[in-house]
SERO-4910 file (N, C-alpha, C, O; in steps of 0.05 Angstrom, whole numbers):
BEGIN
 pado doro    nc1    nc2    nc3   cac1   cac2   cac3    cc1    cc2    cc3    oc1    oc2    oc3
  Met    A    899  -6116   1811    917  -6105   1834    920  -6072   1831    921  -6056   1849
  Leu    A    922  -6067   1805    925  -6041   1796    897  -6022   1799    899  -5997   1800
  Ala    A    874  -6035   1801    851  -6027   1808    849  -6019   1840    838  -5999   1849
  Ile    A    862  -6040   1854    861  -6039   1881    876  -6013   1891    868  -5996   1907
  Ile    A    900  -6013   1877    918  -5990   1885    904  -5963   1878    905  -5943   1893
  Ile    A    893  -5961   1857    877  -5936   1849    856  -5931   1869    856  -5908   1879
  Leu    A    837  -5947   1878    819  -5940   1897    832  -5932   1924    821  -5916   1939
  Ala    A    855  -5944   1930    866  -5933   1956    881  -5911   1957    887  -5899   1978
  Ile    A    892  -5903   1929    898  -5877   1925    879  -5853   1933    884  -5834   1948
  Val    A    853  -5859   1917    829  -5844   1916    825  -5842   1944    824  -5819   1952
  Gln    A    822  -5860   1960    814  -5859   1991    834  -5842   2006    827  -5824   2022
  Gly    A    861  -5848   1999    879  -5830   2013    881  -5802   2007    889  -5787   2025
  Ile    A    874  -5792   1985    871  -5767   1977    848  -5752   1989    848  -5731   2002
  Ala    A    822  -5770   1979    795  -5756   1985    787  -5756   2016    768  -5743   2024
  Glu    A    800  -5769   2031    794  -5770   2063    800  -5746   2072    785  -5733   2086
  Phe    A    827  -5735   2065    834  -5711   2075    832  -5689   2065    831  -5668   2079
  Leu    A    829  -5690   2036    822  -5663   2024    797  -5658   2026    782  -5677   2032
  Pro    A    787  -5634   2023    756  -5630   2031    739  -5633   2001    726  -5615   1990
  Ile    A    744  -5663   1990    726  -5671   1965    707  -5692   1969    689  -5697   1952
  Ser    A    709  -5707   1993    692  -5726   1998    700  -5755   1996    689  -5766   1977
  Ser    A    716  -5769   2008    722  -5797   1999    698  -5815   1990    699  -5828   1970
  Ser    A    676  -5815   2008    656  -5834   2004    648  -5831   1971    646  -5849   1954
  Ala    A    644  -5803   1966    631  -5797   1937    651  -5808   1919    643  -5823   1902
  His    A    677  -5804   1920    698  -5814   1904    701  -5844   1898    706  -5852   1876
  Leu    A    699  -5861   1919    698  -5884   1919    671  -5897   1903    672  -5917   1888
  Ile    A    648  -5882   1910    628  -5891   1893    631  -5884   1863    624  -5901   1846
  Ile    A    640  -5859   1856    645  -5853   1829    666  -5868   1818    663  -5875   1795
  Phe    A    686  -5874   1828    706  -5890   1815    701  -5920   1815    713  -5935   1799
  Arg    A    683  -5929   1834    678  -5959   1830    651  -5962   1814    650  -5980   1797
  Asp    A    633  -5949   1817    606  -5955   1810    600  -5942   1781    585  -5951   1763
  Ile    A    616  -5916   1779    609  -5903   1752    634  -5911   1731    629  -5917   1708
  Leu    A    657  -5909   1741    677  -5910   1727    687  -5943   1723    700  -5951   1704
  Ser    A    678  -5956   1743    677  -5992   1742    709  -5993   1748    722  -6011   1736
  Ile    A    720  -5979   1760    748  -5987   1770    749  -6004   1797    746  -5995   1820
  Gly    A    751  -6025   1790    754  -6051   1816    729  -6065   1820    726  -6082   1837
  Asn    A    710  -6058   1805    683  -6070   1811    683  -6102   1800    666  -6118   1807
  Asn    A    701  -6108   1785    705  -6138   1784    721  -6152   1800    724  -6176   1798
  Val    A    734  -6137   1821    750  -6149   1841    733  -6146   1868    729  -6164   1883
  Ile    A    723  -6119   1872    710  -6115   1895    682  -6119   1889    668  -6102   1877
  Thr    A    674  -6139   1896    645  -6149   1892    624  -6145   1910    632  -6137   1932
  Asp    A    600  -6148   1908    581  -6138   1927    586  -6151   1956    582  -6138   1977
  Asn    A    596  -6178   1957    600  -6187   1982    624  -6180   2001    627  -6188   2024
  Met    A    643  -6161   1986    664  -6153   1995    668  -6122   1997    687  -6112   2011
  Asp    A    652  -6107   1984    660  -6078   1981    656  -6066   2008    673  -6049   2013
  Leu    A    639  -6071   2028    638  -6062   2051    663  -6062   2067    674  -6043   2077
  Thr    A    672  -6092   2069    696  -6098   2076    721  -6082   2072    736  -6071   2088
  Phe    A    722  -6083   2044    748  -6066   2032    745  -6037   2037    765  -6025   2042
  Asp    A    720  -6024   2037    722  -5999   2044    730  -5994   2076    741  -5973   2083
  Ile    A    724  -6013   2095    734  -6007   2117    762  -6009   2119    776  -5995   2133
  Ala    A    770  -6030   2103    801  -6033   2105    816  -6008   2093    838  -6003   2104
  Leu    A    808  -5993   2074    820  -5966   2067    815  -5951   2086    836  -5941   2094
  His    A    793  -5945   2101    785  -5926   2124    807  -5931   2143    819  -5913   2154
  Phe    A    813  -5957   2147    832  -5966   2172    862  -5952   2165    876  -5938   2180
  Gly    A    866  -5958   2139    895  -5946   2127    899  -5914   2131    920  -5903   2135
  Thr    A    872  -5901   2129    875  -5872   2132    875  -5863   2160    888  -5843   2167
  Ala    A    859  -5877   2178    859  -5873   2202    887  -5874   2215    895  -5858   2232
  Leu    A    902  -5895   2206    932  -5903   2216    946  -5877   2211    958  -5867   2229
  Ala    A    945  -5864   2185    959  -5845   2175    952  -5820   2197    972  -5807   2205
  Ile    A    929  -5813   2206    924  -5795   2227    937  -5800   2251    948  -5782   2265
  Ile    A    935  -5823   2257    950  -5826   2287    980  -5826   2287    993  -5821   2307
  Val    A    993  -5834   2262   1022  -5837   2257   1028  -5802   2256   1044  -5791   2271
  Phe    A   1013  -5790   2239   1023  -5765   2231   1021  -5746   2257   1041  -5732   2264
  Phe    A    996  -5746   2272    993  -5728   2295    998  -5745   2325    986  -5738   2346
  Phe    A   1016  -5765   2324   1018  -5782   2348   1029  -5769   2369   1023  -5777   2391
  Lys    A   1047  -5747   2368   1055  -5732   2388   1037  -5719   2396   1030  -5723   2419
  Asp    A   1025  -5702   2382    999  -5687   2393    977  -5700   2407    965  -5689   2426
  Phe    A    971  -5726   2397    949  -5740   2409    960  -5749   2437    944  -5755   2456
  Trp    A    986  -5750   2439    998  -5765   2465   1001  -5740   2480    994  -5743   2504
  Asn    A   1006  -5723   2476   1009  -5698   2492    979  -5690   2505    974  -5684   2529
  Met    A    960  -5690   2484    931  -5684   2491    918  -5705   2513    903  -5699   2531
  Phe    A    927  -5730   2507    918  -5750   2527    932  -5744   2559    918  -5737   2578
  Ile    A    953  -5747   2559    967  -5738   2583    960  -5715   2598    955  -5715   2622
  Lys    A    959  -5692   2580    953  -5668   2596    921  -5669   2601    912  -5658   2621
  Gly    A    904  -5683   2582    880  -5682   2586    870  -5699   2616    851  -5693   2630
  Ile    A    888  -5719   2621    884  -5734   2641    893  -5722   2667    877  -5724   2685
  Thr    A    918  -5709   2671    930  -5698   2694    924  -5669   2697    927  -5658   2719
  Lys    A    914  -5653   2673    911  -5626   2679    884  -5614   2670    876  -5592   2675
  Gly    A    871  -5635   2654    843  -5623   2644    846  -5602   2627    865  -5596   2613
  Val    A    819  -5587   2630    819  -5563   2610    833  -5539   2624    826  -5516   2616
  Lys    A    851  -5541   2642    870  -5519   2654    896  -5515   2630    911  -5495   2628
  Asp    A    897  -5535   2614    921  -5539   2597    910  -5540   2565    892  -5554   2558
  Asn    A    925  -5525   2551    918  -5520   2524    907  -5549   2505    888  -5554   2491
  Asp    A    930  -5566   2513    933  -5597   2499    907  -5614   2515    891  -5630   2505
  Gly    A    909  -5607   2541    888  -5623   2555    861  -5614   2548    841  -5630   2547
  Lys    A    859  -5588   2543    830  -5583   2534    821  -5591   2508    797  -5594   2501
  Met    A    844  -5594   2492    837  -5602   2466    826  -5633   2466    810  -5640   2449
  Met    A    835  -5649   2482    823  -5672   2484    797  -5678   2490    782  -5695   2481
  Trp    A    792  -5656   2509    761  -5660   2517    741  -5643   2500    716  -5643   2501
  Tyr    A    758  -5625   2482    745  -5615   2459    732  -5635   2436    710  -5638   2426
  Ile    A    756  -5648   2433    751  -5671   2410    729  -5689   2421    708  -5694   2408
  Ile    A    734  -5700   2446    711  -5719   2453    679  -5705   2453    659  -5718   2447
  Ala    A    679  -5679   2460    652  -5668   2461    641  -5665   2429    619  -5672   2421
  Ala    A    662  -5655   2413    655  -5655   2385    646  -5678   2369    631  -5677   2350
  Thr    A    657  -5700   2378    654  -5728   2364    625  -5738   2371    612  -5750   2355
  Ile    A    616  -5731   2397    591  -5745   2408    565  -5741   2388    551  -5760   2380
  Pro    A    562  -5717   2380    538  -5717   2364    537  -5727   2334    516  -5731   2321
  Ala    A    563  -5730   2325    561  -5743   2295    560  -5776   2305    545  -5792   2294
  Ala    A    576  -5783   2326    569  -5810   2332    548  -5820   2335    544  -5842   2326
  Ile    A    528  -5807   2347    497  -5816   2355    483  -5813   2331    468  -5831   2323
  Val    A    485  -5793   2319    469  -5791   2288    482  -5816   2273    468  -5834   2265
  Gly    A    508  -5817   2270    517  -5837   2250    509  -5864   2254    505  -5879   2234
  Val    A    506  -5875   2283    493  -5899   2286    469  -5902   2285    459  -5924   2279
  Leu    A    456  -5883   2288    425  -5882   2285    414  -5880   2257    393  -5889   2249
  Phe    A    432  -5867   2242    419  -5864   2211    439  -5876   2190    436  -5871   2166
  Glu    A    456  -5891   2198    476  -5900   2177    464  -5919   2158    470  -5916   2134
  Asp    A    446  -5938   2166    428  -5956   2149    414  -5943   2130    414  -5950   2106
  Val    A    400  -5920   2141    380  -5902   2125    395  -5894   2102    385  -5897   2080
  Val    A    421  -5883   2106    437  -5865   2085    445  -5889   2065    443  -5887   2041
  Glu    A    454  -5908   2078    466  -5928   2055    444  -5938   2039    450  -5941   2016
  Glu    A    414  -5946   2046    395  -5952   2033    387  -5934   2012    386  -5938   1988
  Gln    A    381  -5910   2026    365  -5889   2010    379  -5866   1996    367  -5851   1981
  Ile    A    406  -5863   2000    421  -5839   1989    446  -5848   1971    452  -5837   1950
  Arg    A    461  -5872   1983    487  -5878   1972    485  -5880   1939    503  -5872   1925
  Asn    A    459  -5894   1928    462  -5900   1903    443  -5882   1887    431  -5891   1867
  Lys    A    442  -5855   1897    425  -5834   1884    451  -5819   1877    465  -5806   1893
  Tyr    A    456  -5822   1853    482  -5808   1843    476  -5777   1839    495  -5761   1840
  Trp    A    449  -5767   1834    445  -5742   1835    444  -5724   1859    446  -5700   1860
  Ile    A    440  -5744   1882    447  -5729   1909    475  -5723   1913    483  -5701   1920
  Ile    A    492  -5744   1906    520  -5737   1908    529  -5717   1892    544  -5700   1902
  Ala    A    522  -5716   1869    530  -5692   1849    525  -5665   1860    542  -5648   1860
  Leu    A    498  -5660   1870    493  -5638   1882    505  -5628   1908    506  -5604   1914
  Ala    A    515  -5653   1926    522  -5649   1948    556  -5641   1944    568  -5628   1961
  Leu    A    569  -5650   1923    593  -5642   1914    595  -5614   1905    615  -5601   1911
  Met    A    577  -5604   1891    577  -5582   1880    569  -5554   1900    581  -5533   1899
  Ile    A    548  -5560   1917    542  -5543   1940    559  -5543   1955    566  -5520   1959
  Met    A    572  -5559   1968    590  -5556   1990    616  -5545   1979    631  -5533   1995
  Gly    A    624  -5549   1954    646  -5534   1941    644  -5503   1943    661  -5490   1953
  Val    A    620  -5494   1934    614  -5467   1934    612  -5459   1965    624  -5439   1972
  Ile    A    600  -5472   1980    596  -5465   2011    626  -5458   2025    631  -5438   2038
  Ile    A    641  -5477   2019    668  -5473   2032    682  -5452   2021    694  -5437   2036
  Tyr    A    682  -5447   1996    696  -5423   1987    685  -5396   1993    700  -5377   1997
  Val    A    660  -5395   1995    647  -5370   1998    651  -5371   2027    664  -5350   2028
  Ile    A    650  -5378   2050    652  -5377   2073    683  -5367   2078    689  -5347   2091
  Asp    A    697  -5380   2068    728  -5378   2071    734  -5348   2064    747  -5336   2081
  Lys    A    724  -5335   2039    728  -5312   2030    716  -5291   2045    724  -5268   2042
  Lys    A    695  -5295   2063    677  -5276   2075    689  -5272   2104    688  -5251   2117
  Met    A    699  -5293   2112    710  -5296   2141    740  -5288   2148    759  -5298   2135
  Lys    A    745  -5274   2166    772  -5268   2175    784  -5286   2185    769  -5303   2193
  Gln    A    812  -5290   2190    829  -5305   2204    832  -5297   2233    854  -5288   2239
  Thr    A    818  -5298   2249    822  -5287   2277    827  -5304   2303    834  -5295   2325
  Lys    A    822  -5336   2295    821  -5354   2320    841  -5369   2309    846  -5369   2285
  Asp    A    855  -5384   2329    870  -5414   2324    861  -5430   2346    841  -5426   2359
  Leu    A    880  -5454   2349    868  -5472   2367    870  -5463   2397    855  -5471   2414
  Lys    A    890  -5447   2402    894  -5441   2429    873  -5423   2443    873  -5421   2467
  Asn    A    855  -5408   2427    834  -5392   2436    808  -5406   2427    789  -5391   2423
  Met    A    807  -5432   2424    786  -5443   2411    766  -5449   2439    773  -5458   2461
  Lys    A    744  -5442   2432    722  -5449   2458    706  -5475   2456    707  -5489   2435
  Leu    A    695  -5481   2470    680  -5511   2478    660  -5507   2453    662  -5521   2432
  Lys    A    642  -5487   2457    617  -5482   2436    627  -5488   2407    616  -5502   2390
  Asp    A    654  -5472   2406    663  -5477   2376    670  -5508   2365    663  -5518   2344
  Ala    A    683  -5519   2386    685  -5549   2377    657  -5559   2377    655  -5573   2357
  Ile    A    639  -5559   2388    612  -5575   2389    602  -5566   2362    592  -5583   2348
  Ile    A    604  -5540   2353    589  -5534   2325    607  -5548   2302    596  -5558   2282
  Ile    A    633  -5549   2305    650  -5561   2284    636  -5591   2286    625  -5602   2267
  Gly    A    638  -5601   2308    631  -5631   2312    605  -5636   2300    601  -5656   2287
  Val    A    583  -5616   2304    554  -5623   2293    553  -5623   2266    537  -5638   2254
  Ser    A    571  -5604   2253    573  -5599   2226    584  -5630   2208    582  -5633   2184
  Gln    A    595  -5648   2226    603  -5676   2213    578  -5691   2204    580  -5708   2186
  Ile    A    554  -5686   2218    531  -5697   2215    523  -5698   2182    510  -5717   2172
  Phe    A    532  -5676   2167    522  -5673   2141    537  -5689   2123    529  -5694   2100
  Ala    A    562  -5698   2135    584  -5716   2117    571  -5744   2115    582  -5761   2102
  Leu    A    552  -5748   2128    538  -5777   2126    530  -5780   2094    531  -5800   2081
  Ile    A    523  -5754   2086    513  -5758   2055    538  -5759   2039    555  -5741   2042
  Pro    A    542  -5780   2020    565  -5778   2008    570  -5754   1991    549  -5749   1978
  Gly    A    590  -5737   1986    591  -5714   1971    599  -5687   1986    613  -5668   1978
  Phe    A    584  -5690   2012    590  -5665   2029    617  -5666   2039    628  -5644   2042
  Ser    A    631  -5688   2045    656  -5691   2057    659  -5687   2086    649  -5666   2094
  Arg    A    672  -5701   2102    670  -5697   2129    694  -5673   2136    690  -5657   2154
  Ser    A    718  -5673   2121    732  -5650   2121    727  -5631   2113    739  -5611   2121
  Gly    A    709  -5629   2093    700  -5606   2078    680  -5588   2100    682  -5564   2106
  Thr    A    663  -5607   2108    642  -5594   2128    654  -5582   2153    646  -5561   2161
  Thr    A    671  -5597   2164    685  -5587   2193    703  -5564   2186    705  -5547   2203
  Ile    A    717  -5561   2159    736  -5539   2158    717  -5513   2150    723  -5490   2154
  Ala    A    694  -5523   2138    675  -5499   2131    667  -5486   2156    668  -5462   2160
  Ala    A    657  -5506   2175    646  -5498   2201    664  -5480   2218    656  -5460   2230
  Ala    A    694  -5489   2217    714  -5476   2235    715  -5446   2221    712  -5426   2234
  Arg    A    721  -5446   2197    727  -5425   2183    699  -5403   2186    704  -5379   2189
  Ala    A    677  -5410   2185    657  -5396   2195    655  -5384   2219    640  -5365   2225
  Leu    A    673  -5396   2237    676  -5387   2266    702  -5369   2268    710  -5360   2289
  Lys    A    714  -5365   2240    739  -5345   2243    762  -5361   2247    783  -5349   2252
  Met    A    762  -5388   2246    788  -5398   2255    804  -5398   2225    794  -5400   2203
  Asn    A    832  -5395   2232    853  -5393   2208    848  -5422   2192    837  -5442   2201
  Arg    A    857  -5419   2171    855  -5445   2153    869  -5467   2163    859  -5490   2164
  Lys    A    892  -5461   2170    910  -5480   2174    903  -5500   2200    905  -5525   2199
  Asp    A    895  -5483   2223    882  -5499   2242    853  -5506   2241    844  -5522   2258
  Ser    A    838  -5497   2223    814  -5512   2213    819  -5537   2203    803  -5555   2208
  Ala    A    838  -5541   2190    847  -5567   2173    856  -5585   2196    851  -5609   2195
  Lys    A    870  -5573   2217    885  -5590   2237    865  -5599   2255    866  -5623   2263
  Phe    A    846  -5583   2263    823  -5594   2280    808  -5612   2268    800  -5632   2281
  Ser    A    800  -5610   2237    789  -5628   2225    803  -5657   2226    789  -5678   2230
  Phe    A    830  -5658   2223    843  -5680   2225    840  -5694   2248    834  -5717   2248
  Tyr    A    843  -5680   2271    840  -5688   2299    815  -5703   2302    814  -5725   2312
  Leu    A    790  -5687   2290    769  -5698   2290    766  -5728   2280    757  -5748   2292
  Ser    A    775  -5728   2254    775  -5752   2240    786  -5778   2256    775  -5800   2253
  Ala    A    803  -5776   2269    813  -5801   2284    794  -5814   2301    793  -5838   2295
  Pro    A    779  -5808   2320    759  -5820   2336    733  -5826   2315    721  -5848   2318
  Val    A    725  -5807   2295    706  -5815   2281    708  -5838   2259    691  -5856   2255
  Val    A    733  -5833   2245    741  -5856   2227    744  -5882   2244    728  -5900   2240
  Leu    A    760  -5886   2260    767  -5908   2281    740  -5920   2288    736  -5944   2284
  Gly    A    720  -5904   2300    697  -5911   2312    681  -5925   2290    670  -5947   2296
  Ala    A    678  -5914   2264    660  -5927   2243    673  -5952   2236    660  -5972   2228
  Val    A    700  -5953   2238    716  -5977   2232    708  -6002   2245    701  -6023   2234
  Val    A    711  -5995   2278    704  -6012   2294    672  -6021   2299    667  -6040   2313
  Leu    A    653  -6007   2287    630  -6018   2287    625  -6033   2261    611  -6053   2261
  Gln    A    636  -6024   2241    630  -6041   2214    643  -6065   2219    635  -6084   2205
  Leu    A    661  -6072   2238    676  -6098   2240    655  -6121   2253    660  -6145   2252
  Phe    A    632  -6111   2264    616  -6128   2272    597  -6139   2245    580  -6157   2246
  Lys    A    604  -6126   2223    586  -6136   2198    602  -6152   2182    593  -6167   2164
  Val    A    628  -6149   2188    652  -6159   2166    647  -6192   2166    641  -6205   2186
  Asp    A    651  -6202   2141    657  -6233   2142    687  -6236   2138    699  -6234   2116
  Phe    A    698  -6241   2160    727  -6245   2160    737  -6271   2142    760  -6272   2135
  Ser    A    721  -6288   2135    728  -6303   2114    742  -6290   2088    763  -6295   2077
  Ile    A    721  -6270   2083    725  -6253   2056    760  -6242   2060    775  -6244   2041
  Ile    A    769  -6232   2083    793  -6223   2087    815  -6244   2084    836  -6239   2074
  Lys    A    809  -6267   2094    832  -6289   2091    833  -6298   2065    853  -6306   2053
  Ala    A    811  -6296   2056    814  -6306   2023    825  -6284   2006    838  -6291   1986
  Asn    A    822  -6259   2011    836  -6238   1996    855  -6219   2014    854  -6195   2016
  Phe    A    870  -6233   2023    889  -6221   2044    910  -6202   2029    914  -6180   2040
  Asp    A    923  -6208   2006    937  -6188   1991    921  -6167   1986    930  -6144   1991
  Ile    A    900  -6169   1976    880  -6142   1970    880  -6121   1992    889  -6098   1992
  Phe    A    869  -6135   2011    866  -6119   2036    892  -6106   2044    891  -6082   2050
  Leu    A    912  -6118   2046    939  -6110   2056    948  -6090   2038    956  -6069   2049
  Val    A    947  -6092   2012    956  -6071   1996    942  -6044   1996    953  -6022   1992
  Gly    A    912  -6049   2003    891  -6027   2002    900  -6011   2028    904  -5986   2028
  Ile    A    904  -6026   2050    910  -6013   2077    941  -5994   2074    945  -5971   2081
  Phe    A    957  -6011   2062    985  -5998   2058    986  -5967   2045    995  -5947   2055
  Val    A    970  -5972   2015    973  -5955   1998    956  -5927   2010    964  -5904   2007
  Ser    A    932  -5935   2023    919  -5910   2031    930  -5895   2057    924  -5872   2065
  Phe    A    946  -5913   2069    961  -5901   2092    986  -5882   2082    990  -5860   2092
  Ile    A    998  -5892   2064   1020  -5874   2050   1011  -5848   2040   1020  -5826   2047
  Val    A    991  -5854   2022    978  -5829   2008    965  -5809   2029    963  -5785   2026
  Gly    A    955  -5825   2054    938  -5806   2071    962  -5788   2083    959  -5763   2085
  Leu    A    986  -5801   2089   1005  -5784   2106   1017  -5756   2084   1022  -5733   2091
  Ile    A   1018  -5768   2060   1028  -5746   2038   1008  -5723   2039   1016  -5700   2041
  Cys    A    978  -5730   2038    958  -5709   2035    954  -5699   2058    942  -5677   2056
  Ile    A    959  -5705   2082    956  -5690   2105    973  -5662   2106    965  -5639   2109
  Lys    A   1005  -5676   2100   1026  -5658   2102   1022  -5637   2082   1030  -5614   2088
  Trp    A   1010  -5642   2059   1008  -5626   2037    986  -5607   2039    988  -5584   2029
  Leu    A    969  -5613   2049    943  -5598   2052    952  -5574   2074    950  -5550   2069
  Leu    A    962  -5584   2097    970  -5565   2118    990  -5543   2106    987  -5519   2112
  Lys    A   1012  -5551   2089   1026  -5534   2080   1012  -5517   2057   1019  -5493   2056
  Tyr    A    997  -5524   2041    985  -5516   2021    962  -5489   2030    958  -5468   2017
  Leu    A    951  -5496   2052    934  -5474   2063    946  -5452   2079    932  -5434   2088
  Lys    A    970  -5454   2082    987  -5430   2096    986  -5403   2076    989  -5380   2084
  Asn    A    981  -5411   2048    983  -5387   2032    963  -5386   2013    963  -5368   1996
  Asn    A    941  -5407   2012    924  -5408   1992    898  -5415   2006    895  -5422   2030
  Asp    A    878  -5410   1987    846  -5411   2000    838  -5437   1987    854  -5455   1980
  Phe    A    808  -5438   1984    802  -5467   1973    784  -5466   1948    767  -5482   1941
  Glu    A    793  -5444   1936    783  -5439   1908    791  -5467   1889    773  -5479   1877
  Leu    A    814  -5474   1889    822  -5504   1875    805  -5525   1881    800  -5540   1863
  Phe    A    793  -5527   1907    772  -5548   1913    750  -5538   1906    741  -5554   1889
  Met    A    733  -5517   1909    711  -5509   1891    710  -5520   1866    693  -5537   1859
  Trp    A    728  -5510   1849    725  -5516   1821    722  -5547   1816    704  -5558   1804
  Tyr    A    745  -5557   1828    745  -5589   1828    718  -5603   1835    709  -5621   1822
  Arg    A    707  -5593   1854    681  -5602   1864    662  -5599   1843    651  -5619   1834
  Leu    A    658  -5574   1834    642  -5568   1816    639  -5586   1787    618  -5595   1778
  Ala    A    666  -5588   1776    674  -5604   1757    666  -5632   1758    658  -5643   1737
  Met    A    668  -5644   1778    667  -5671   1793    637  -5677   1788    628  -5696   1775
  Gly    A    621  -5656   1802    594  -5657   1803    580  -5661   1775    565  -5679   1768
  Leu    A    588  -5639   1763    578  -5641   1733    586  -5667   1717    572  -5675   1698
  Phe    A    604  -5676   1724    612  -5701   1705    589  -5722   1718    578  -5737   1702
  Val    A    584  -5724   1739    566  -5747   1752    540  -5738   1742    524  -5756   1737
  Leu    A    529  -5710   1737    507  -5708   1729    500  -5713   1697    478  -5718   1688
  Ile    A    524  -5709   1683    527  -5715   1657    520  -5747   1645    508  -5755   1626
  Phe    A    537  -5761   1669    534  -5789   1666    505  -5798   1673    496  -5818   1661
  Ile    A    490  -5785   1692    462  -5792   1694    443  -5789   1670    426  -5805   1662
  Leu    A    450  -5765   1662    436  -5758   1639    440  -5777   1609    423  -5782   1592
  Met    A    469  -5786   1610    473  -5807   1588    463  -5833   1592    466  -5850   1574
***
């Protein structure tokens, strides 16, 4: 159960911080051997879905008021209202990643997921990219003056996150900062985008799930969902507060260190 809690904590942290949750689950489970005696091959996909469901719930709960206002204004006032406009921007930004994700998910799983050197390089490269972009770009935009093309560009950037190590939040935040959006709103829009993307991925994966596995290990899945949900809530709040007065240097150094660790593991 301790291993399950550790993996759920990793998912809750890495899903929202720009450090790649998929890469960290691979590193902790496959390289550090945490939970691999519990999460066997026939239930690893199902358990990952449970953890992602927990973090998806965290997004919905934390931003419930925002999402509700977007939905109501989006239906009644459309793009004439800032909240309504945001709903349609999120939909437009989600479409590219959804299409590519459905078409190439199996390719990524079979060809990239177990290639640790790709994960290591992705962690390191994206860490430098997000830091450099953030340092060079001014903060002149916020969500209120965001344009449709900005939303689509940020949405397209999520495609890179199919490769473990790049990070969905990392790529979207970097794209938003490249468009000169301020740090806090870059993270906020990234969180908004994660709701349909993560929930959509969970729904699609449910068709591949053996529900007898869930029934036989119900306590494991329940703990995983609950812990990733709580940790996800904490991390969302922390990152939004952190980015008010700080840049992404901390995350760059962390990603470089983690990527180096994976490369050393490969060489050994």
